[in-house]
N, C-alpha and C positions, 0 to 999 in steps of 0.2 A: 530550543532547549539543548544544552550541551550534554552529550553522552560522556560517561566516565568509564575508565578502565584501569586495571592494574596489570603491570607486566613484571613478573618475577625475574630478577637478574641473578644469574649464577647461583650462589648458595642461598639466596633467599630474600634479600631486601628488594624493594620494588619501587617502580615509578607509579605515582598516582596522579591522575589528572585527565585532561581532555584527550579523548582518543585521537584527535587530530595531531597531537604532538608526539604520540608514542612511536610511530614508525621511524622517527629520527633518533630513537634512544636504544641502540644496541647494548649488549651486555657490558661492553667496555666503554660506554659513552662518557663524554665529558660530564662531570657533575653539574647538575642543573638546579637552579633555584627558581622554580616556576612560580613560587609564591610572590615573587617580585618581577616575574615576566622576563627574567634574564638567566643565562647560564653564568657560571662563575668566572667566565672570561668577559662578561659584560655584553654578550651578544643577545639581542632580543629573541624571545621564543614566540611561537605561534599562539599559545593559549596559556591561561593561568591554571594553577592547581594549588591545593593547600600546602603541599610540601613534597619533596622528592628525596628518596634515599637511593644511594648507589651501592654497588657491590663492595662490601668490606667484610673482612674477618678480624676479630680481635687476635692479637698475637698469642701464640700458644706458649704456655709455660711462663714462669716469671711473674712479676707483678703487673697487674693491669693499671699501670700508672699513667703518667703523662704521655708516654710513648704508646700506650694502649688505646688512646682516643685519637683516631686518625685525624690529622690536621686538615685534610681536604673534604671532610664531611661538611654538609651545610651547617652554618654557624649555630642555628637553633638546636639542631640535633646534637652537635658537639657539646654545647653547653648543657643540655638536658642529660646527656649520657654521663658527663662528668659529675653532675649532681647525684645521679643515680648510684654511681660507683662510690662516691663519698658516703652516701647513706648506707650502702651495703657494708662498708668497713665499720661504720659506727654501729650498725645493727648487731653484727656478730661480736664486736667489742663489748657492747652493752650486755649481751648474753653472758659473756665470760666474766664481766665485773659482777653481775648479779649472782653468778655461781661462786664468787669469791676468788676467782683466778685472775688477779690483777696483773701479774707478770705476763701471762699468756695474752691478756687483753691489750697490753701496751702497744704492740706493733700495729694494731688496727686503728689506733688513735694517732699514730705517727704517720701512717701512709697517706692520709688525705693531704697533709701539709707537704710531705716529702715528694709525693708522686703525682698529685692531681691538681692542687690549688694553682700551681705555677702555670698550668695550661689555660686557666680562665681568668687569672688576676687582671689582665689587661682588657677583659671583656665585661667585667662586672658592671661598669657604668652603662653599657649598652642594655643591660637587663635590669637596670635600676636596683642593683644589689650592692649594698655597702660592703666594703672589705670585711672579711671574717677570718682572716688568718690569725689574728690575735686570739679570737675565741677558740679556734682549733688548737693553738699552742697551749692556751690555758687549760683546756680539757686534757691534753696529753700530759701536762705537768701534774694535774690532779690525779690522774691514773698512775703515773710513775711514782708519786709519793703516797699512793693508796689513801688519799684523803676522802674517806667515805662521806664525811659530813658535807663536803663541797661538790660531790660528784653530780648530784641531781641538778643543781643549778648550772653547773658547767656544761652538761650535755644539753640541757634545755636551751642555753644560750646559743649553741651551735645549731640546734634544730630551728630555732626562731630565725637565725641568720640566713638559713637556706630558703626560707619561705618566700621572700620577695622574688627570687629567681623563678619560682613556680608561677607566681602571679604574672610576671612579665612574659614568660613563655606562653602562658595560656592566652594572653591578650594578642599574641602574634600569630597563633596557630588557629586557622578557621576550623579545622577538624581535630579538636583536642583529643578525643578518645583514640582515634587512629594514631596520632602522634605518640601518645602514651604507650600504646601497645607496641609500636615499633621500637621505642626506646627500651621497653622491657625485654624485647627479643634480643636486642644488642647486648643488654646487661646479662642475659643468659649465655650469650656467646662468650662474654668475658669469663663467666663461671666455668665453662667447659675448659678453657685454657688453664685456669688456676687449678682445677681439679686434676687435670692430666699432669700438671707440673708437680702436684703433691705426691704422686705415686712413683716409686722407684723400685724396680724389681718385685713388683707385686705387693708392696707394702706402702703404707702412708708414711713416707719419710720426712715430709715437710708439712707439719701441722698448720703453719700459718697460711699456706696456700689452700689447704683443705678448708680452713675457716673463712678465708676470703671468698672462696667459691660458694660456701654456704650463705654468707651474707648477701652475695649478689643474687642468688636464687630467691632467697626470702624477700629481698627488696623488689625483684621483678614481680613476684606474686602480689606484693602490696600495691604495686603500680597498676596491675591489671584490676585488682579489687577496687582501686580508687575510682575507676570509670566503669565499674561493673553494671550499674543501672543503665547507662547508655548502651553498653554492649549487649545487655540482655534484651533490650528493645530491638536491637538490630538483628540478633540471632541467638536466642536463649539456648538452643540446643548446642550450638558451637561453643558458647561460653562454658557450658557444662563439660564439654570435651576438654577444653583448656584446663579447667579446674581439676579434672581427673588426671590430666597430664602432669600438673604440678604435684599432685599427691603421689604419683608414681615416681617422679623425678626426685622428690625430697627424701625418699627412702635411702638415698646414697649418703645422707648426712644425718645419722640417727641422733647424734649429740654434738654440741659445739666442740667438745674434745674428741678428736678422731679415734676410731678404733685402729688397732695395729694393721689389720688387713681390711682393705676397702670392701664395703658391702656390694658395690657395683663397679665394674671396670670403667675406665675412661671412655671406651667405645660405647658402652651401654648408656652412659650419661649423654654423650653426643646424640645417640639415637633418640633418647627421650626428649632432648631439647629440640631436635628436628621435628618430632611429632607435634610438640606444642607449637612450633613455628608454622607448620603446615595448617594446623587448625586455626591459629591466630590470623592467618592471612584472610580468612573469611570474615573477620571482624574489622578489617581495615578498609 
């Protein structure tokens, strides 16, 4: 029977797999795809594992767009993270539309096409996902023109277009709950960069970045909850800690429209995300 272990690398992503393979994985190791028994240079590995993540940080400040999804991540993780960020944008945009703030919502419906879709368009076939750029652009046009009668069907079309990617990823990942938790943590890392970028001289000067970070946090929480039953069976007490961590973290975003002065500093948000990450490690 193979023993399993996890080794945290640097700021917190980890290798998961057979303990026999781990001594060869230092903090700056070559990215490894143990799910297919090879590293990303094609060299055979000693043992298989469900998946591997290596040390990465999301860029701080600016938009977490195509450049914000590291190209050297394992392909499944790169694809999943892109879908998560798209959903985060749509989530906060939807909140703003429902509040009647169409102009404020529009950037969040443009970002998926402008910043994220290009990074996965050539990989959609690998994940049995039909192209959905037309659906994204139609949704953005509906929001731009404030066509409330067409909005529900337009956003539903995008939501449905993303679903095949989830199905394909789940079929490829032997440890789906752990994979989802890891993707959620990286989504939180994107949120910290956006939140920090929103604050200038102690004030929230960039509301779009504040809203992006809110969308990413809310999306990360949804991802955790989507596998909550499995996580509860693994360690219910730790899941409760993670949930409390999200409740604390979310206080930084009291409403979709930002306050003039941040409720929490960027440093406090980073500390809260780090606390969630430490707890979540026990669930992976």
